[in-house]
KEKE-3310 file (N, C-alpha, C; in steps of 0.2 Angstrom, whole numbers, plus 5000, padded with zeros to 4 digits):
npx = (4621:4612:4597:4597:4596:4599:4605:4597:4603:4608:4622:4638:4649:4666:4677:4680:4687:4695:4701:4699:4687:4681:4671:4661:4657:4642:4638:4632:4629:4634:4650:4652:4641:4633:4629:4616:4599:4594:4605:4610:4610:4622:4637:4645:4636:4627:4635:4638:4628:4627:4640:4645:4657:4664:4676:4681:4691:4696:4689:4676:4671:4654:4647:4656:4660:4664:4679:4681:4690:4687:4691:4690:4696:4703:4717:4719:4714:4723:4734:4731:4727:4739:4746:4739:4742:4756:4757:4758:4749:4740:4730:4718:4709:4695:4689:4677:4680:4678:4680:4695:4709:4725:4743:4744:4748:4752:4757:4748:4753:4747:4744:4731:4716:4703:4689:4683:4671:4663:4662:4657:4667:4683:4700:4713:4728:4742:4749:4745:4740:4738:4751:4748:4747:4743:4743:4740:4732:4727:4714:4705:4698:4683:4667:4669:4674:4685:4691:4699:4713:4716:4728:4730:4743:4743:4730:4720:4705:4693:4702:4705:4694:4696:4709:4707:4698:4707:4715:4707:4697:4685:4677:4664:4647:4649:4642:4647:4658:4656:4648:4635:4634:4643:4638:4627:4624:4619:4626:4641:4655:4666:4676:4682:4693:4702:4711:4727:4735:4744:4741:4734:4737:4751:4756:4756:4756:4741:4728:4713:4698:4685:4674:4672:4657:4653)
npy = (5345:5337:5341:5351:5345:5345:5334:5333:5331:5332:5342:5334:5334:5333:5337:5351:5367:5381:5386:5378:5369:5353:5344:5331:5330:5328:5318:5326:5339:5356:5364:5377:5392:5391:5399:5409:5409:5396:5388:5392:5385:5377:5369:5378:5388:5381:5378:5391:5395:5389:5392:5406:5413:5406:5402:5399:5387:5377:5367:5354:5343:5344:5332:5324:5315:5318:5322:5339:5354:5369:5385:5394:5407:5421:5420:5406:5403:5408:5401:5388:5389:5392:5380:5371:5377:5375:5361:5354:5348:5333:5321:5308:5298:5287:5277:5269:5261:5258:5243:5232:5238:5239:5240:5236:5248:5264:5279:5293:5305:5317:5333:5345:5354:5366:5360:5369:5371:5361:5364:5361:5351:5344:5341:5331:5340:5341:5352:5364:5362:5361:5356:5339:5327:5310:5298:5280:5266:5250:5243:5233:5220:5219:5213:5216:5228:5240:5243:5257:5266:5284:5296:5312:5323:5335:5349:5350:5354:5342:5332:5319:5312:5314:5309:5295:5292:5294:5284:5273:5268:5274:5283:5275:5280:5293:5307:5316:5311:5297:5283:5273:5257:5260:5272:5269:5271:5276:5287:5298:5288:5292:5297:5308:5302:5304:5318:5326:5339:5353:5360:5376:5382:5381:5372:5358:5341:5334:5323:5319:5309:5302:5289:5279:5279:5269)
npz = (5170:5184:5192:5207:5221:5236:5250:5266:5278:5295:5302:5301:5312:5314:5321:5332:5337:5344:5333:5321:5311:5307:5296:5289:5274:5266:5251:5236:5240:5238:5242:5243:5239:5223:5207:5207:5215:5217:5219:5232:5244:5254:5260:5268:5271:5279:5290:5294:5300:5312:5317:5316:5312:5303:5291:5273:5267:5258:5244:5240:5227:5223:5221:5229:5244:5261:5272:5276:5280:5290:5293:5309:5312:5305:5306:5306:5294:5284:5288:5286:5273:5266:5270:5261:5248:5247:5248:5259:5266:5267:5258:5258:5248:5245:5232:5221:5206:5189:5182:5182:5190:5186:5187:5205:5212:5209:5199:5193:5181:5174:5165:5168:5162:5160:5151:5140:5131:5136:5149:5167:5165:5165:5157:5150:5145:5137:5133:5137:5150:5168:5180:5187:5199:5205:5216:5217:5226:5226:5235:5235:5224:5215:5208:5192:5196:5205:5221:5227:5235:5234:5232:5230:5224:5220:5218:5209:5200:5198:5198:5202:5197:5183:5181:5185:5174:5163:5164:5161:5170:5175:5189:5198:5196:5192:5187:5177:5169:5168:5159:5153:5161:5171:5175:5183:5197:5213:5217:5216:5218:5227:5240:5253:5263:5274:5281:5283:5292:5298:5315:5316:5328:5336:5327:5327:5320:5314:5312:5303:5301:5291:5290:5276:5266:5258)
capx = (4621:4606:4594:4601:4592:4604:4602:4596:4606:4611:4629:4642:4655:4672:4680:4679:4690:4695:4704:4697:4681:4681:4664:4660:4652:4637:4637:4626:4629:4639:4653:4651:4636:4633:4627:4609:4597:4593:4611:4612:4611:4628:4639:4647:4631:4624:4640:4639:4622:4629:4647:4645:4664:4667:4679:4683:4699:4696:4682:4676:4666:4647:4646:4661:4659:4670:4682:4683:4692:4685:4694:4687:4698:4708:4724:4718:4712:4729:4739:4730:4728:4746:4748:4736:4745:4763:4756:4760:4743:4740:4723:4717:4702:4692:4684:4676:4681:4676:4685:4701:4714:4732:4745:4740:4750:4756:4755:4746:4755:4744:4742:4724:4714:4695:4687:4679:4665:4659:4663:4663:4672:4691:4703:4720:4731:4750:4753:4742:4736:4742:4753:4744:4749:4739:4746:4735:4734:4722:4712:4703:4695:4676:4665:4669:4676:4691:4691:4706:4715:4719:4732:4732:4748:4741:4723:4717:4698:4691:4709:4704:4690:4699:4714:4704:4695:4712:4718:4702:4694:4681:4674:4657:4642:4651:4637:4650:4662:4654:4643:4632:4634:4647:4635:4620:4625:4616:4630:4648:4659:4672:4675:4688:4693:4707:4715:4732:4738:4747:4736:4736:4739:4757:4759:4757:4752:4734:4724:4705:4695:4677:4673:4668:4650:4651)
capy = (5343:5335:5346:5352:5343:5343:5331:5338:5327:5337:5343:5328:5337:5328:5340:5359:5369:5388:5388:5374:5365:5348:5341:5326:5333:5323:5319:5330:5346:5361:5366:5385:5393:5391:5405:5408:5408:5389:5385:5396:5380:5374:5367:5383:5392:5378:5378:5397:5396:5387:5395:5412:5415:5401:5404:5394:5385:5373:5365:5347:5344:5343:5324:5320:5316:5317:5327:5346:5358:5376:5390:5398:5413:5423:5417:5398:5402:5409:5396:5382:5389:5391:5373:5368:5380:5372:5355:5351:5343:5325:5320:5301:5297:5280:5277:5263:5262:5253:5237:5230:5243:5236:5237:5238:5254:5268:5287:5297:5312:5321:5339:5346:5360:5365:5358:5375:5370:5356:5365:5361:5346:5345:5336:5331:5343:5341:5358:5370:5360:5363:5350:5336:5320:5306:5291:5275:5260:5245:5239:5225:5219:5217:5210:5221:5235:5240:5248:5260:5273:5289:5301:5317:5327:5342:5349:5352:5353:5335:5329:5311:5309:5314:5305:5288:5291:5293:5277:5268:5266:5279:5282:5273:5284:5299:5310:5320:5307:5290:5281:5265:5253:5264:5278:5267:5271:5281:5293:5297:5283:5295:5300:5311:5299:5307:5324:5327:5345:5356:5364:5383:5384:5377:5368:5351:5337:5331:5319:5318:5304:5301:5283:5278:5276:5264)
capz = (5178:5187:5196:5213:5227:5241:5255:5272:5284:5300:5301:5304:5313:5316:5327:5332:5343:5343:5326:5315:5311:5302:5294:5285:5269:5262:5243:5233:5243:5237:5247:5243:5234:5216:5204:5207:5222:5218:5222:5238:5249:5253:5266:5272:5273:5285:5295:5297:5305:5319:5319:5310:5311:5300:5284:5269:5266:5252:5242:5238:5222:5225:5222:5233:5251:5266:5277:5275:5286:5289:5298:5314:5313:5299:5306:5305:5286:5281:5291:5282:5265:5264:5269:5255:5243:5248:5247:5266:5269:5264:5258:5256:5246:5243:5226:5218:5199:5184:5179:5185:5190:5187:5193:5212:5215:5203:5199:5187:5180:5168:5166:5167:5160:5159:5144:5139:5128:5140:5157:5171:5163:5164:5153:5150:5140:5138:5130:5141:5157:5174:5182:5192:5200:5209:5218:5219:5229:5226:5241:5234:5218:5216:5202:5187:5199:5209:5227:5227:5239:5229:5236:5226:5226:5218:5220:5203:5199:5195:5196:5203:5192:5176:5181:5184:5167:5158:5165:5158:5175:5178:5195:5197:5198:5190:5183:5171:5165:5167:5154:5152:5167:5176:5178:5186:5204:5217:5220:5214:5222:5229:5247:5256:5270:5278:5279:5288:5292:5305:5318:5316:5335:5338:5321:5328:5315:5316:5306:5304:5296:5290:5287:5269:5267:5252)
cpx = (4614:4603:4597:4595:4596:4601:4602:4598:4609:4619:4633:4648:4660:4675:4680:4683:4691:4698:4701:4691:4681:4674:4665:4655:4648:4638:4631:4625:4635:4643:4652:4644:4637:4630:4619:4606:4595:4599:4614:4614:4617:4631:4641:4642:4627:4628:4639:4633:4623:4635:4648:4652:4667:4670:4681:4690:4700:4689:4683:4670:4659:4646:4651:4659:4665:4673:4684:4685:4689:4689:4689:4690:4702:4714:4724:4718:4719:4734:4737:4729:4735:4749:4745:4741:4752:4763:4759:4754:4743:4732:4723:4710:4701:4688:4683:4676:4679:4681:4690:4707:4720:4737:4742:4742:4752:4754:4753:4748:4753:4741:4734:4722:4706:4694:4681:4672:4660:4660:4656:4668:4679:4694:4710:4723:4738:4753:4751:4740:4742:4744:4749:4746:4744:4742:4740:4737:4728:4720:4709:4699:4688:4674:4665:4671:4682:4689:4698:4706:4718:4722:4734:4738:4747:4733:4719:4709:4696:4697:4708:4700:4692:4705:4712:4701:4701:4716:4713:4698:4690:4678:4667:4653:4644:4647:4641:4654:4660:4649:4641:4632:4637:4644:4629:4622:4621:4619:4637:4652:4666:4671:4682:4689:4697:4711:4720:4734:4741:4742:4739:4738:4744:4760:4760:4753:4746:4731:4716:4703:4688:4676:4669:4662:4647:4656)
cpy = (5341:5341:5346:5351:5340:5339:5335:5335:5333:5337:5337:5332:5332:5330:5348:5361:5377:5391:5385:5370:5360:5345:5336:5328:5327:5324:5322:5337:5350:5363:5374:5386:5394:5398:5404:5407:5400:5385:5389:5390:5376:5372:5373:5387:5388:5378:5386:5399:5394:5390:5400:5414:5411:5404:5399:5394:5382:5370:5357:5348:5342:5336:5320:5321:5316:5323:5333:5350:5365:5379:5393:5405:5415:5420:5410:5398:5403:5403:5390:5382:5389:5384:5369:5371:5376:5365:5351:5347:5337:5323:5312:5300:5289:5281:5270:5265:5256:5248:5235:5234:5240:5241:5239:5244:5257:5275:5289:5303:5315:5328:5341:5353:5360:5364:5364:5374:5365:5358:5363:5355:5348:5340:5336:5335:5345:5348:5364:5368:5361:5356:5345:5329:5317:5299:5286:5269:5256:5243:5233:5226:5217:5214:5216:5228:5234:5245:5251:5266:5278:5295:5306:5321:5334:5343:5352:5351:5346:5331:5321:5309:5309:5309:5297:5287:5290:5286:5271:5265:5272:5278:5281:5279:5292:5302:5314:5315:5300:5289:5274:5263:5257:5269:5275:5266:5276:5287:5293:5293:5286:5299:5302:5307:5301:5313:5325:5334:5347:5360:5371:5385:5380:5373:5361:5347:5334:5328:5318:5313:5304:5294:5283:5275:5271:5259)
cpz = (5179:5191:5203:5219:5233:5247:5262:5278:5289:5299:5304:5306:5316:5322:5326:5338:5340:5337:5320:5317:5307:5301:5289:5280:5266:5254:5240:5235:5241:5243:5248:5238:5227:5213:5204:5213:5222:5220:5228:5244:5248:5260:5271:5275:5279:5291:5299:5301:5312:5321:5314:5308:5306:5293:5280:5268:5260:5250:5240:5233:5225:5226:5226:5240:5255:5269:5273:5281:5284:5294:5303:5315:5307:5300:5304:5296:5282:5282:5287:5275:5263:5264:5263:5249:5242:5248:5254:5268:5265:5264:5255:5254:5245:5237:5224:5210:5195:5182:5184:5185:5191:5185:5200:5214:5208:5204:5193:5187:5174:5169:5164:5166:5159:5152:5142:5136:5132:5148:5161:5170:5163:5159:5152:5144:5141:5136:5135:5148:5162:5177:5187:5193:5206:5211:5219:5222:5229:5232:5240:5227:5219:5209:5197:5190:5203:5215:5227:5232:5234:5233:5231:5229:5225:5220:5214:5202:5196:5194:5197:5198:5185:5176:5181:5177:5162:5159:5163:5164:5178:5184:5194:5199:5196:5185:5176:5167:5164:5162:5155:5160:5172:5179:5182:5193:5207:5219:5216:5219:5224:5236:5249:5263:5275:5276:5285:5287:5298:5308:5318:5323:5337:5332:5322:5323:5318:5310:5308:5299:5296:5287:5281:5269:5262:5252)
residu = (MET:SER:ASP:TYR:ASN:PRO:PRO:ASN:ASP:PRO:LEU:ASP:ILE:ILE:HIS:VAL:ASP:HIS:GLU:ILE:LEU:LEU:VAL:ASN:LYS:PRO:SER:GLY:LEU:LEU:SER:VAL:PRO:GLY:LYS:GLY:GLU:HIS:LEU:ALA:ASP:CYS:LEU:ILE:ALA:ARG:ILE:GLN:ARG:ALA:PHE:PRO:GLN:THR:LEU:LEU:VAL:HIS:ARG:LEU:ASP:ARG:ASP:THR:SER:GLY:VAL:MET:VAL:PHE:ALA:GLN:THR:PRO:HIS:ALA:GLN:ARG:HIS:ILE:GLY:LEU:GLN:PHE:GLU:LYS:ARG:TYR:THR:LYS:LYS:THR:TYR:VAL:ALA:ARG:VAL:PHE:GLY:ARG:LEU:GLU:PRO:LYS:THR:GLY:THR:VAL:ASP:LEU:PRO:LEU:ILE:VAL:ASP:TRP:PRO:ASN:ARG:PRO:ARG:GLN:MET:VAL:ASP:HIS:GLU:ASN:GLY:LYS:SER:ALA:GLN:THR:ASP:TRP:ARG:VAL:GLN:ARG:TYR:GLY:GLU:GLY:GLU:THR:ARG:VAL:ARG:LEU:MET:PRO:LYS:THR:GLY:ARG:SER:HIS:GLN:LEU:ARG:VAL:HIS:MET:LEU:ALA:LEU:GLY:HIS:VAL:ILE:LEU:GLY:ASP:PRO:LEU:TYR:ALA:GLU:GLY:ALA:ALA:LEU:GLU:TYR:PRO:ARG:LEU:MET:LEU:HIS:SER:GLU:GLU:LEU:GLN:LEU:ARG:HIS:PRO:ASP:GLY:GLY:LYS:GLY:VAL:ARG:TYR:ARG:ALA:LYS:THR:PRO:PHE)
# end
């Protein structure tokens, strides 16, 4: 992995109330602290400086940007945590991938497991992997690339990155999985654009978005 030089952008708060806080996470910033003092700077630490009561609900990969929800109370943490566990939440990502992805819609259903000798890389493993499914829908084709919407049905580590790789269309700028021309981008071209969930106060369906920056 490359040296850790996280961006110093101010917090981009999408929504905050008495139960939840949603932030647009920048690419290059860890969601939670890594091992060692040099990996202590992370999104939750920055949020807790302004909102000390903030609790973690889920994570995004360091190099992925976009919508993340944090709890402001233990009740909200349990409530939303359960929604993620039972797959009641809906997440939509935008990615730019290498080559021309066809057909225009489809589903990847490939089980995933950590690639131990090469961790944190993950890999497809039909015998020991955990079930993982991703729906995709092409938005448009570019020169040697495809812009695609990805809707994960499960939340495995690196799921979208490995599923696209398995289709032969690695996500552009991916420091772990891309090679050659596909790697020569300023960042991982993967962004969590929309998150739908039920509000922990009353259970009403709510939707939050963060515009894709690429």
